[in-house]
Structures are given as C-alpha cells and as structure tokens.
N, C-alpha and C positions, 0 to 999 in steps of 0.2 A: 907744803901748802901754798908757797909762793907761786908755784906753777899754775895752780888752779885759780889763784887770784888774778893772774895774768890773763887767763882764759875767760873766767866768769866775772871777775871783779873789775877794779879800777885800772887806770893806765899806769904803766911803769916807764921809767926813762929808757932811752935807747931805741933802736929800730924794732918795730913790731913784727912778729912772725906772720907769714902768710897763712891763709886758711889751710892749705895743703900741709904745711909744716906743723901747724897746730894739730891737725887730725892725725898726722903721723906720730906725733908725740903721745897723743891720747891712746892710739892703738898700741904703742909700745907699753904704755902704762897698764892697759888692760891685759896685755900678754905677760908682763913681768911682775906685776904686783902680787905680793903674797897675802896682803890684807884684803878682806872682802870689802871694807869701807872704801879703800882706794880704787878698787875695780868698779864699785858702784858709782863713785863720783865721776870716774872716767867715762863710763857708759852714759851717765846723765849728761855729761858735756857733749858726747857724740850725738845724743838725741837732739840737743838744742841746736847743733850745727847741721843736722841731717837735711833740713828743708832748704837752707841756703846753699850748702855745699853738697848737694845730692850726689853728684858724680864722684867727688873725692871720698865721701863717706862710704858709698857703695863699693867703690873699687878697693879701698884699703881696709875697711872695717868689717866687711861681711863675714869673713872667715872667723874673725875674733868674736863677733856677736853670736855666731852659731856655736862656737866653742863655749861661750858663756851659757847658752841654753842647755848644753850637755853636762857641764861641770857644776854649775851653781844652781842646781835644782832646789836646794833647800831655802834659798832666799827669794821670796816672791817679788821683792822690790826691784832687784837687779834684772829679774826675768822680764818684768813689765817694761823697764827701760829698754832692754834689748829688743823686745818685740815691737815696741813703738818705733824704735830707730829703723828696724827692718821694714816696717810698714811705710815710713816716710820715704825711704829710697825706692820702694817698689811701686807704691801707689802713684797713679798718674793724675790724680785730682789736683788741680791748681787752685789753692785757696786764696792766693794773693791776687789782687786785681791787676790786670794788665792794662797797659795804655791802649787807647783806641787805635793809635797808629800801628800797633804791633800786629803783624799778620799771623797766619796759622803755622808758620814755620817753627815757632817756639813750642807750640803744643805738640806738633809732630815729633820734634826732637825729644820731648818729655815722654811721649808714648814709646818711642824707640828705646829710650833709656830704661823705662819700666820693664819692657819685654826682655831687654838684655839682662837685667839683674834677676828677673823671674827665671829665665832660662838657666842662669848660673846657680840659683838656689835649688831648683828642682832637678839639677843634673844628677845629684845623688838622691835616690829615693829615701835614704835614711833621714834626710832633712825633713821631708814631708811627714814621715812617720813620727819624727820627734815633735813636729808641730801638732799632730793629732793627739799625742799624749798630753800636750799642754792643755787641751780642751778638757781633760779630766780634772784639772786643778779647779777647785771651787772658788779660789781667791779671785775677786773681781778684777784686780790689777794684772792678773795673768790671763784669765779666760777671755776677757773682752778683747785685749789686743791680739790674742791668738785668732779669735774669730775674724777680726778685721783683716789681719794679715793673710789668712787663708782665702778670704773673699777676694782680696786684691790679686793674689796669685791666680785664682780661677778666672778673673777678668782678663788677665794678660795671656795666660797659656791654659785654656780650658781643657782641651782634649788631652794634653799630656798629663795634666794633674788628675783628670778623671781616671785615667788608666792606672795611676799610682794608687789613688784612694780605693779603686775597685779591688785591687789585689791585697790591700792592706787589711790585716785581720781586725774585724770589728770597726773598720774605718767609718762606714756609713752609719753604724749604730751610734758611734760617739757624736757624730754630727746631729743625729736625730734627738739625742738627749738635750740639745740646746733648746728645743721647743718646750721642754718641761721646766726650764729654768724660771724661778720666781722673779728674777730681775728682768723687767720688760726690755731694757736696752739690749741685754744679751739675747733674749728671745727674738726681738725684732731684727737684730743683725744676723741671728741664726737663720731667719727666713730669707734674708738677702743671700746668705751663703748657700742655702739649699736651692735657691733659684738659679744661681750660677752653676751649681753642681749638676743639676738635672737637665741642663740644656742639651738636647740632641743625643742623649745617651739612654737607650731603652733599658739596658741592664741595670743601671743605677736607678732609673725611674721605678722599675719593678721592685728593687730592694727597698727603696724609700716607701713605696706603697705598702709593702708587706710589713714594714716597721710601724704600722698603725698610723700612717701620716694622714689619711683621710679623716679619721676620727678626731685627731688633734687639731687639724686645720679648721674643720667645721665647728669644733668647740670654740676655737679662738674667734672665728667670725661671729658666732652667736654672742660671745662675751663682749665683743667690741661694738655690737649694735647692728649687725648685718649691713644692709645698704646704707644706713645712716652712720656707719663707723668711719674711722679715719684712714690714714695711710696704711695702717697695719692690715686692715681688711683687704686693701688693694694688693699688698704683698702676698697675703694668703691666697687670693684668687689667682695671681700670676703663677704662684707655685702649683696650684691645682691644675691650671691650664698646661703647665709643663708636664705634669704627671699623666694627663689624660690624652693630650693631643697626639694623634697618630700612634697610640699605644693600645691595641685591642685588648691585651691582657689586663691592663689597669682599668680600662673601661668596663670590662666584664666584672672585675672585682668590685668596682664602684657600684655597679648595678646590683650585683648579688648581695652586697653588704647593706642594701636598702638605704643608700646615701642619696639616691634621687629624691626620695620622699622628704629628706631634710632640706632640699633646695626650695621647696614650695614657699616657706615663710619669707624667703628673700624678696618675693615679688608682691607682697601684700602692701599695696600703695593706698594711702588714705584718700579721702575725698578732697582734701585741701592739697592741691598740687602746685600751689603758687610758689613756694620756696624750695627750689632745687639747688643745693650747693654744687660747686664744681666737683667736689670729692664724691658726692652721692651719685652724680651723673657718671663719673668714672667707674665707681663700684658697680652700679647697675649694668653698665655697658659690659664689664668683664663677666658679670653673672650670666648675662644673656649669651655671651660667647661660650661660656662653659656648657650651657644647655645645647648650643649648636654643635659643640665638639662631640657630644654624646649621640647626636642624630645626624651627623654630617653625611651627605650622599657618598663620600669617599669611603665610609666604613663598609664593612660587610653587610649585605642586606638582612641577614638574620639578626645580627647585633643591633642594627638600627631599628628594626621592627620591634624587638624586645624592649628597647629603651622607650620607643614611642608608646607602647602599651603601658609601661610603668608610669609614664608622665600623664597619660590620660586617667589611669586608675587612681593616682594620688592627688589629682586635682591641679597639677601644674599647668596643663594646657588651659584649663578654665581660668586660672589666675592670669596667664599671659593674655588671653582674650579680653579680660577685664581691663588690663593696661591698654590694650589696643583700642578699646572704645572709650577710654577715660578722657577727660578734658584737662588741659593744662600740662600735658606731658611734653617735655622738650622734644624738639624735632629729631635730634639724633637718636634719642632713646626710642621714640616712636618708630623710626626707620629700622633700628636694630630689632625691636620687638616684632615688627612685621616679618623681617627675615627669619627670626627665630620660630615664629608660628608657622611659617612656610615649611621649614624643614621638619618640624614636629608632625605636621599632617601629611607630608609628602609620601605617597604610596600606601598610607594606612587608611583603610576604608572606614574604620570606626572613628578615627580622628577627623577625617574629611566630612563624615556625616555630622559630627558635632559642630564643626566649624560652619557648615551650611545652616545650622539651626541658630547660630548666634545672631542676635539683633542689636542694633545700636540704640542707645537710650535717647531716642528722638520721638517726636509726636507728629504723625504716627510712627511707630517703630519700623525701621527699615533693616533688611538683612545686612550683615557686616560686609558681605561681598559687594553689594550695591554701593555702600558708602565708600569702600576702597576703590572701586572702579571710577567713582566720581572724582576721586583724587587723581587717578591715573590719567584721565583724559582732560584734566584741568591744567592748562599750560602755566598757570600762576603758581602751582605747587613746586617745591624743590625737585631738582632732577633726581637726586638719590632716592627721595621718597617715591617718586613715580616708578623708578626701577624696582624698588622693594615691593610695591603693590603688584607689578607685573609678575615678579617672581612668586608672590603669594598665590596669585591666580593660576599660574602654571602648576605649582605644587598641588593646589586644590584639584586640578583636573588630571594630574599624573596617575595613570592606571585607574581612573575613576569613571567608568562608563555611565554610571548613574548620574554623577555630576555633569558630565558632558551632555547627557540627554536633557537635564534640567536647564542648562544654559541655552541650548539650541531651541528648546520648547518656548522660551520667552520671545523668540523671533517669529514663530509660526503664527499665521493669522488667527487661528482658533483660540490662542492663549493670550493674545495681547490685551492688556488692560489699560485703557486710556487714562485712568485716574491715578496711576502709580507709575513710577520709573522702574524699569526692569534692567537686568544686566544686558539683555540683548539690545535694548534701545540705546544704552550707553555705549556699547561696542559699535553699533552702526553710526552713532553720532561721532565717535572718535575716528571711525573709518573714513568718513567724508568731511572731516574738519579741515580748517585751513592750516592747522598746526601739523607740520610733517612728523614731529615726534609722536603726537597723538595718533596719526595715521599708522605709524609703524607699530606702536604698542597695541592698538586695537586689532591690527592684522595678525600679529603674533598671538594675541590672546584668543582670537577666534580660530586660528589654526590649531591651537592646543585643544579647543573644544571638538575638533575633528580628528585628532591624532589617533590612528589605529582603530577607527570606529566607522565602519562602512555604513551602518544604519544612519548615523547622524549626517554623513556626507550626502546621502540620498535625501534625507529630510530637509537639509538646508537648501536644496534645489527648489523647494516649494516657496521660499521666501520671496515676496514681491515688495517692491519699493515704489512709493509715489514720488516721482522726481519734481513735478510741478503741476500746477492746475491746468486742466484741459488736455493733459497728455496721458496716455495709457501707462499703467505701472510696468516697470521692468523688473526682471529678476535680479537678485543680489549678485549672481555670477556675472550677468551682463553689465551691471553698474560698475563692478570692479574692473572689468576690461575697458569700459568707457573711460574711467578715470586714468587707467594705465595709458591709454592712447592719447590723452590730452597733454602729455609731456610735462608732468609735475616734477617736484623735486626728486632727487635720487633716492633719498631715504623713504619717501612715500612709495615710489615705484618698486623698490626692493621689498618693502613690507607686503605690498599687494602681490608681487610675484611669488613670495614665499607662501602666502595664503593660498593662491591658486594652485601651486605645485602640491601642497599638502592636501588640498581639497580633491583634485582629480586623480591623485596617486592611488593606484589599486582600486579604482572605481570606474569601470567602463561606462556606466550611465552618465556620470559627470563629464567624462571625456566626450561623449556624444553631444551633450548639451553645449559644451565649449566649442566643439567643431561646427555645431549647427549654425552658429553666427558666422556669416560669410566673411566678416571683416577681421576675424581673429588671426587666422593663419597668414594672410598677407601682411598684417602688422608685425607678427613675430619674425617672418622671413626678412622683412625690410629692416627690422631692428638688428638682426644678427648679421646681415650682409654689409652693413655700413661700417666705415672706418671712423671711430670716434675716439674721445679722450680716455684717460685712465679710469675715471669714475664711470663713464658710460660702458666700459668693457665689462664691468661687473653686471650691469643691467643686461648686456648682451649674453653673458654666460647664463644668467637665470632664464632669459627668454629661450635659449637653446635647451636648457633643462626642461622647461615647460613643454616645448615642442617635442622633445624626446619622450616625455611621458605620454603625450598624445599618440605617439607611434607605438610605444611598448604596450600600452593598455587599450589599444584600439580593437574593438570587436568587429570592424569592417561593416558596420550597419549603415554608414553613410557612403554612397557610391562615389562621391567626389573626393572624399578624404579617407580612403582606405590606407592601410599600412604601406602598400607598394606605391601608391600615388604620392603619399607624403615623402617617402624616401626619394622618389624621382624628383620631387620638387626641391628637396634639399640639395641633391646632386646638381641640378641645373642652376638654381638661384644662389646657393651658398657654397657648395662644394663640401664633400664629406670631411676632408682634412681640416678645412677652415671651421666647420661646425664642431668637430671634436676639439680643436684648439680653443675655441671660444668656451666650450663646455668645461674644459680643464682649467680655465682661468679662475673659476669660482674657488676651487680647493687650494689654489696657490695664493689667495688673497691673505694679507696679514691679519685682518680682522676675523677672517674665517678660522684661522688657527687659534686665535685668542678665545673666540666663542666656543670652540670645541673642547676647551680644557675643563670647564666645570659648568653645571647647570645654571648657577646664579648669574644673571646679566649684570656684569660690572664693567662700566665704560668710563673712561676719563672725561669724556665730553659728549654732549648729545649728538653731535654730527658724526661721531664714530660708532653710533648704535645702529649696526647694519645687519648682523647675523644673530640668529637664535640657536641655542645649543641643540635642541631636538632637530632643527632643520639641518644642521651640519651632519647629523647621523643619516638623515634621509638622502642628502647629496652623496655621501660616501657609499651608500647602498645602491643608488641608481646610476652613478656615473659609469660604472663598468657595463651594466646590462644595456644601457642606452647606446653606448659606443658599439657594442656587439650587434644590437638590433639595427643600427644605421648601416653598418658594414655588410650585413647579411643580404644575400641575393634572394630572389624569389624561389630559385631552385633549392637553396639551403633551407628556406622556411618550409617548402613542401616536404623535403626530406625529414625535417624535424617533426612535422605534423604526422608523416607516416610512421616515424619512430614512436611518437606519442600514441598513435592508434595501436601499433603493435604491442607497445607496453600495456595499454589498456586491455587489449585482448588477452595478453599473457596474465594480467592481473585477474581478469574474469575467470580464466581457466584455473588459476591457482585458488581463487575463491570457491569455485565449484568443487575442486578436490578437497579443499578444507572442509566444506559442508559434508561431502561424502565420508570423510574420515571421522567427522563428528558423529554422523549417524552410526557408522560401524562401531565407534567407541561406545555409543549408548547401548547398541545391541549386545556388545561383548559384556558390558557392565551388567545388563539385565540377565544374560545367561550365567554369569558368575554368581549373581544373587540366587538364581534358581538352583544351581549346583550346591551352593552353600546351604540353602534351605533343605534340599534333599539329603545332604550329608547329615544335617541335624536330625531329620526324621529317621534316617537309617540308624543313627546312634541310639535314638530313643527306642526304636523297635528292637535293636540288639539288647538293650537293657531289659525291655519287657520280656523277650524270649529267654534271657538268662534267668530272670525271676521265675518264669514259668517252668523252666527246666529244673530249677531247684525245688519248686513245689511238686513236680512229678516225681522227682527222686525221693522226696519226703513221703509221698503217697506210696511209692513202691516199698520203701522201708517199712512203713506201717502195715502194708499188706503182708509182707513176708513175716513180720512179727506175729500178726494175727494167725497166719497160716501155721506157723510153728506151734503157737500156743494151742491151736485147735487140734493139731495132730497129737500133741502130748496128752491133752485131755481125753481124746478118743482112745489112745493106747492105755491110759491108766484106768479108764472106766469100762474097758471091754469085758472084764470079768464080773462086773457088778450085776445086781438083780435087774429084773425087768423094770421095776419102778425107777431105779437109778438110770437105766438106759432111756426110759421115756423122758426123764428130766433133761438129760444131755441132748437128746434129740430136740426137745423143745427149745433149749438154748441155741442149738445149732440153727434152728429155724429163724431166730431173731438176728443172729450174726450175719448170715448170707444176705438178709434184707439191707443191713447197713452197708455191706460190701457192694451190693447192687447200686445203692445210691452214689457211692464213691466212683464206681465205674461210669455211671451216667454223668457225673461231674467231669470226669476225664474226657468223656466223649464231647461234652460241650466245649471244653478247652481245645480239644483237637479240632473241632469245627471252626472255632475262632481263629486258630493258627492257620487253618487252610484258607479262611477268608483273607487274612492278612497276606498270606502267600500269593493269593490271586491278585491282590492289589499291587504287590511288589512286582509280579509278572507284568502287570500292565505298565508300571513305571519303567521296567526294563525294556519293554517293547518300545515305549515312547522315546527313551534315551537312545536306543539303537537307531530308531528312525531319525532322531536329531543328530546322532553321531555320523550319519551318512552325509550331512551337509558340510561343506568345506569350512565355513566360518566357525561353526560350533565345534567341529572336530579340532580346529586349530587352537581354540581357546581352552577347551576343557577336556581333552582326550585322556590324559593320564588319570584325572580324578574320576571320570566316568568308568574307565576300565576297572579301577579298583572297586568302585561301587558295584559293578556287575559281579566281580569275584565275590564280594561280601554277600551279595544277595543269593548267589548260587550256593554259597556255604550255608546260608540260613535255610534255603530250600532243602538241602540234604539233611540238616539237623531236624527240620520239621518232619521230613519223611521217616527218619530213624525214630523220632518220638512216636509217630503214628504206628510204626511197626511194633514198638514196645507196648503201646497201649493195646493193640490187637492181641499181642501175646498174653498180656496181663489179663485181658478179658477171657481168653481161652482157658488160661490156667485157673481163673477164678470160677468159671462156670463148671468145669469138670469135677472138682472135688465137691462143689455144692450139690451137683446131681447125684454123685455117689453117696453123699451123706443123707440126702433125702431118701434115696432108695433103701439104704440100710435102715434108716429110722422107720420107714413105712413097713418094711418086712419084719423088723424086730418088735414093733409095738403091737400089743394086743388090740383087737378091734373094739373091745368094749371098755378099755381102761384109758382114759385121757387126762387123768389128774396129774398135777406136778407137785414135786416136793417144794414147798414154799421156802424152806430154810435155804436149800441149795440154790434156788433161783435168786434169792436176795444176795447170797454170797457172791455168785457169779456177776451180778449187776454191779455190786460194789467194786469187785476186782476190775471190771471193765471201765468204770468211772475213774478209778485210780490210774489205770493205764492212760486213759485220755488226758487227765490232768498232768500226768508225767510228761506226755508228749508235748503239751502246751508249754510246760516249764522248760523243756529242752529247746523248743523253738525260741523262746525268749532269751535263754542263755546264749544260743547261737547268734542271735541278733546283737546282743550286748557285746559278745566277743568280736563280732565283725566290726562294730563301731569302735571298740577299743583298739583293734588292729589298725584301722584307718588313722586314728589319732596318733598311734605310735609311729606309723609310717611318716605322717606329717612332721612329728617332732624330730624323727631321725633325719628327714630331709633338711629341716632348719638347722639342726645341729651340724650337719655336714657342711652347709654353706658357711655357718659361723666359724667352723674349724678351718675352712679354706681361707677365710678372711684373716683369721688370727695367724695362720701359717705365713700368709703374704706379708703381714706387718712384722712378724718375727724375722723373716728373711731380710726385710728392709733394715730393721734395727741392727741385725748382725752385720750387714754391710756397712752401716754408719759406724758401728763400733770398731770394725776393722780399719776403716779410714781414719777414725780418731786416734787409734793406737799408732797407725803409721805416722800421723802428724806429730804425735807426742815423741815418737822415736826421732823424727827429724829435728824437733826442737831440742831434745836432749843432746843430740850431736852438735847442734849450733851452740848450745850453752857450753858444752865441753870445749869447742873451738874458741869460744869467747874467753873462757877462763884461762885457756892456754895463752891466748894473746895478751891478756892482762898480766899474767905471770911474766911473760917475756918482756912486756913494757916496764914492769916494775924492776925487773932485773937490769934492764938497760938504764933505767933512772938511777938505780943504786950504783951501777958501774960509772955513771957520769957524776956521781957525788951527791945526788939528791937524796933527801930523806923521805921515806914512804912510811906513813903510819898505818897501823891496822885499821884505825877508824876510817881513813880514806878508802882503804880496800873494801871495808864493809859498805860504805856509802856507794862505792862503784858497783858492787854486786847488787845492792838493793835497787839502784837505778836500772841496772840490766834486767833484774827481775820484773820491775815495773814496766819496762819497755816490752818485755816478752808478754806480759799480761795484756798490754794494750794491743799487741799484735794478735793475740788470741781473740 
C-alpha cells in the first residue's frame, strides 16, 4: 500500500518517479496482481492520470484495460474505471481551459492522438463487440461509460466503426435499447450515440428506422414539450433528420406509418409570440427542416407528391400558413417557414390553390401572395427573407397554369382595380424600381408567370404602361427594352434579359412585337460586338441569346427582319464565331453553375444574385439549336423545309391508310357479328328440327301400333255375327277419323319445315353472293362453307321427312279405304244399331293406350334430363380426377426428393460419427480422457445442427 500512497497520497522522501514510470508501475500492477482489490486500485489510479498523461496511459495501458474488460466482467466498479480511462484517452474534448496565447496546434495534436488511439482500439473487431456487450449491463457505472466511449469512437473513426457494428449480431438493436432506458442521462447520451452512428450510412439508417425509432423519437419529443422542449428535443430532431434525409426508403416508411400527421402539433404557435427562447427557435427550425426533407425537390416526384397530399389532408400546410401570417415570429423562423411552405406547395395543384386562398389578418384582408410580394420588393427587408419570398412565388407558379393566368390577369387593363394593390402592380413597381435587387426579383417572378405558357405570353403583350403625363402609353415589352438600353446596373439588365428571353421563347407573335421596334436589333448587335469587361460579357452573352431566339422562332412576317437577313446581319456586324463565343460564355459563368444545382435561390450576397434555376434550363436547351440556326445557310433551310413537307405528306398518306384500315376493321367486325348471329340461328333451327324429327318418329310409332291393333281386331272378329261386325265397323269408322287428324297435323308440320327450308335457301343465296366478295371471303370463308354444308344436310333431312310423311299418308289411306269397303258390304242396309257394351270397352281401351303413350313420353323426357345430369357429373368428376392425379404426382416427386435428402443426411451422419470416433481414438492415443457424457453431448450437438440444416 506504500506504493499507492506515493501515487495517490502524500510525499515521500527521495526522488519522485516521473509520470511515465508511475504509469508503467500501475500497468505492471494491473497485469500481475491476483487480488481484485489491487487491480481495481491500480485502474482507479490510471483513470486519475489519464487526462494529464493521455499519451503515456494510452500507449502503455490500453491493452491492460481491454484485458480487464474481458476478464473482470463480474465486478462493475473496475469495469467502470476501465471504461472511463479509455474514454479519457480517446475523447478529444478539452475540458481544461487553455491560455489565450495558445494556438490551434495543441488541439490538432489532441485530435490526432484521439484518432490514433481509436484506430488502435478498433483494429480488432472483437474489442468493439466487447464494448457492445457492455451496453447490456444495467449497472449505471458500466452502461453509461460504455455509451460515452462508443460515441467518442464514432466521432473519431465513424466509417470503420459503422462497418463493424453493421456486421455485429444484434449490434444496432443493443444501441436502440438505450432509448428505452429510464435513466435520462443514458437515454440522452444514447441519442448522441445514434446521431453519430447514422451519419451517411443508409443501411444502418434503415435498420434503426425498422427498430421502431420513429415511434420512440416522436414520443420523446412529445414528452419533452415539442418545440418548447430543451436540448433533448433538438437531439431527437437531429437524429430524425439523419434517418430521413436522402433516404427514400425511410421517407416512405415514415409517410406510411402516419407519422406526418404527428408533426402537425409541433407548429401550433399561440397568439402571444413575444417570448421566443433560443432553444425554441432552434427546435422549430429543425422541425421545419424535417418537413422540407419530406418534400424536397431532389426526392422522386411520386414520393414528394404523396407527402404533399398527406400534409394538406392532416392540416400541416394550414398550420404553416398560420405561422406565415402571424405577428411576432422571429425573422429566421419566418424565412424558414416561407421556404417550407414553398416546397410543400411546389407542383401540387391542390396545395397551390389553397395557398392562393390564404388571406393575411389585415383590414381589409389581403391575399398572402400580395403581402409576400410587398416584402420582396421592399429594399428594407432582409436579403434572405426576400430570397425566400421569391422562392415561394416561384413554387406557387411551378406547373400551375391557373395561377399564372391569375397573376397575368392582374396586369391586364380590364381587371385592374385602382382601390387595391394587386400582385401585377407590385411586380411592375419592382420591375421599374431604383433598387437593382428589386428589378431582378420582379423580372424573375414575372418570367415564372410566363414559363411554358404560350397563352399568357400573348396576353402580356396587351399590357400598356403610362410612363408620364402627356405621353402616350407604351407596352410592357417596349418599356423593358427602353430600360435595358439606358445602361442600368448589371443585375437589372441581366434580370430584364432573362425576362425577355423567357417571354419571346417559343412565341412567334412576341418575337414579331420585339422586332417591330426598329431600335431593338441595332442595340443588341452593338452590345454583342463591343469588347467590354468581365461583367459586361455576361450581358453580351444574354443579348446573343435574345437575338438567337429572334432568329430561331422568327416566322418571317417582317420583311426587314427575316431569318436570313438577321443571320446576314450577324455575319457582317458580329461574326458567327464571335457570336457563338459570346453565347457560350453564359453557361461557363460560375454563378450559372451554382444556380443550376437546385431550384431554391441561395446567394451569399445580393450582388451575386444573377441567374435563376429555371432560366439555366432554358439556356441549356436553346444554346445548341441557336448555334445550329446561325450556322445554317439558306440552302440548308430550304432543304429542311422540303424534308419537312415530304414528312408531312408521308404523314398524311399514313393517316389515310390508317383511316382505310380502321374502316376495313369495322366492316370485318360487322361481318363477324353477322356470321355469329347466323351460326346461332342455325343451331336453333337444328335443335327445332331435331325436336320435330323426334315428334315424327313418335307419331310413326303410334300409327304402327294402332295399325297392328286394328289388324288383330279385324282378324279376331272376322267370324263373329253381323251385329259384331257392324260394331267393329263402327269403331273402325271413328279410328280413321283420328288418324286423318294426325295426318293433317303432319302435313302442317311438313309445310312449316318447307317454309323454314325456303328461308334457309334465301340465306344460302345471300351468303353465296357475299362469299364472292374478296373482303368477306377473306374473313369468314371457312365458317360460311361449314354453314352451307349444314344447311344442305338440313335440306336433305327435310326432304326425307317429306317422303316419309307421303308414304305414311299412302299407307294410312289404303287400309282405311279397304275397311270402309268391307264394312259397307258386310253391313245390312236396314240394321245400323251398335252394341253399347263393346263400344264402351273399345273406348276405354283407346283412352288407356293414349294415357300410356303420354306416360311413356314423360318417362323419356325424365330419362333424357337424368342422362344430361349424369353426363355433367361425369365431366366434373373427370376434371377433379385429373387435378387429383396431378397433385398426387407432385407429392410423389416431393416424397422421392425428401427420401433422397434423408439418405444424403444419413450418409453425412455416418461420416460424422466415423470422424468423431477417429478423433476420440486419437485423443485416447495422446493420453486424453474422453467421457461418454462428452460423446453424448457431441452427438446431441450434431443432431441439433442437422435439425437446423433441415
């Protein structure tokens, strides 16, 4: 203990050891002491020296401290000391105050030292895994230092440590458990740890998000008081931003989880906005940034549109507009709110329409757009606020032709209201203001009202301005060119040139109006041909662009300024190569590249505000075509016009052929429908004829039966008396009457069949006449030939039936005549009485036969229906049997495959058992003892592995 007194306690006599010597002795003590108390005291001493002697402790004690973490897991106190010591040597935070004369060299050396020790620690991935297991310890003195140490490692070597944690089993899940810790200090440091962990790693961001991070973070923000909360809310918002920014998967998960709806209460700002703490401003600023992350223009259009829709439906956009129009809101929060509203409404028609309906709480109420434009053209407002208002106006008009029309309408003479301030009046006021920044902003705003809208470009040509008393009004287009020619500031001229290029682009009428002023073309050629400074070269390039648009979209309606004459003018006054060089300078400008990066106008200073994002797209689109148009000769243009005419003629021919093909398709479809209807009629007639054939056959059978019965009765009664013969003859007189009625019925049916046959003949003749046409024959030839065959077959069947009916008639009449002759010759002239008893008996027998025939007909019908049902059941049974056979074959194949896999596994098990036996034998040969219990455990483990493989 004297050693520790020397280190920790009072002074002893003799020379004092140096810090390095003391640390070396402490490290030896940690490595060699067998008592836990001695090791704990040594580690505590190293912790106390680790800040002052950071280099020495890190160099000599790191391995010993890591060994303590591995071996002394049961003692939480020594683990805490070891983790704190590692944190002190790795962390770069300088807690001690430095002298004012001390430069940044010491801090740089400290940073290099922390990176060096961090690299040494994470060189073995097992060390990081060991640190992650420390997070599972619930003891505060272990878990908290482990969180701080891991955070420091991530600060120094983020990418390498992220890779290690990503492949570590349950690594991210252990870190997420920190958010559920009831001790706020651990939870708050866990937030800092997750912030470092999720920086720039999309894979870890996705894992953290699917570990229910959004739910937990939003709960913490609500518990801490939302925007009124403290630094913990800020940490949660920073972590949310890391998870969502540039991560489309997490953004989609956030939206589908209905978390956007939970953001709305964040922006419920009260009426009293006088007291805004710095923390509240920071929190609300981060909240607005989160909203912008979800609707950023760099996201995919579909995802952005979906988030915009959700924000409108849940009332988030309405809440932001409330903040926008509120009083007492800090300037930076107001600026960020304007930018946020801009991106929430950008390209969304529903949101843009709502924003157009928002009114400021003034008397009288004014539209929010008008109030914002008043701030944009007011040179006393902050520069960033004016840029935000311009961005909001641009987003309101982006792909919004309805809004563009409303803005331009406020400039037209028929809609101007002298009693109120409109957006058009504010834009004109800013356009002709003495402030160059207002000129530029108004020019760009008005250009966005004309973007990709030919109708509004033509409508704006109607705008007339009263410049001064006693002078006639001039058009807005002419006034812009007048200001341009007066030699104002570069920023003003650039803004006006961008407006004019956007205005006359793809609008031949506007080009004609521009060229109609005799001073415009000479001014442009003079500007382009001069040799001026760097700033003026940008103006020259834009003048070249404007003149090139006048050439490319010229309809040659003005004789003095046709395409050919303008190109000759460029060749003589400027030179084609010089013109193209001046035009190409625009895209090479540094501020052009900066503006082309993103839609939001962000400039470090007002004088650098020269290019608009949408205008950069226009320049990129027109530079190539204008260059080609200037270099083309008149002969090339004539050839192109001839090619265009040829192509138009070709297109007309193709259109005619398309129409002819459509007509033929319609005819073919109509003929197909006719053939289909005829086929249906034929099937119906076939069914009718089949039914009639069956009825004829039934009548033939009935006739044959009656004929046989009549013959038998005549034969049996031939030897009877005269009275008996007269009775039979009387009965025979009634039966032939009934047979005559049946024959008449058959005749009527025969006549009906012949009528149907004649109709079929007419159909056949019409089909034959249609079949001679090429189009009809090409489409329905096979079907009609089959129909003809079927109709010929029906005709033959009807003819055969007619022959049978005639034969039946002949056979019926001949015996009737014979019977009548015999009865008349056999009957006495004076005796006409009938035997009443025999007559009744024959009538009853005839009625019985008739009822029997009806019953037989019903049985035949029942049997026919039963047969159809049986056939249907048989068909369904056959299909079910086929399905079952297919499934049985599949199951048999699976069974064979399973048997094969089992055989392979049995062979593997046999090989494994043989290897185990060989290894046991070798162990026994080497003198090791092998118990049966070990052998059983080995086999059980092998079986479990096999089951896992299965």
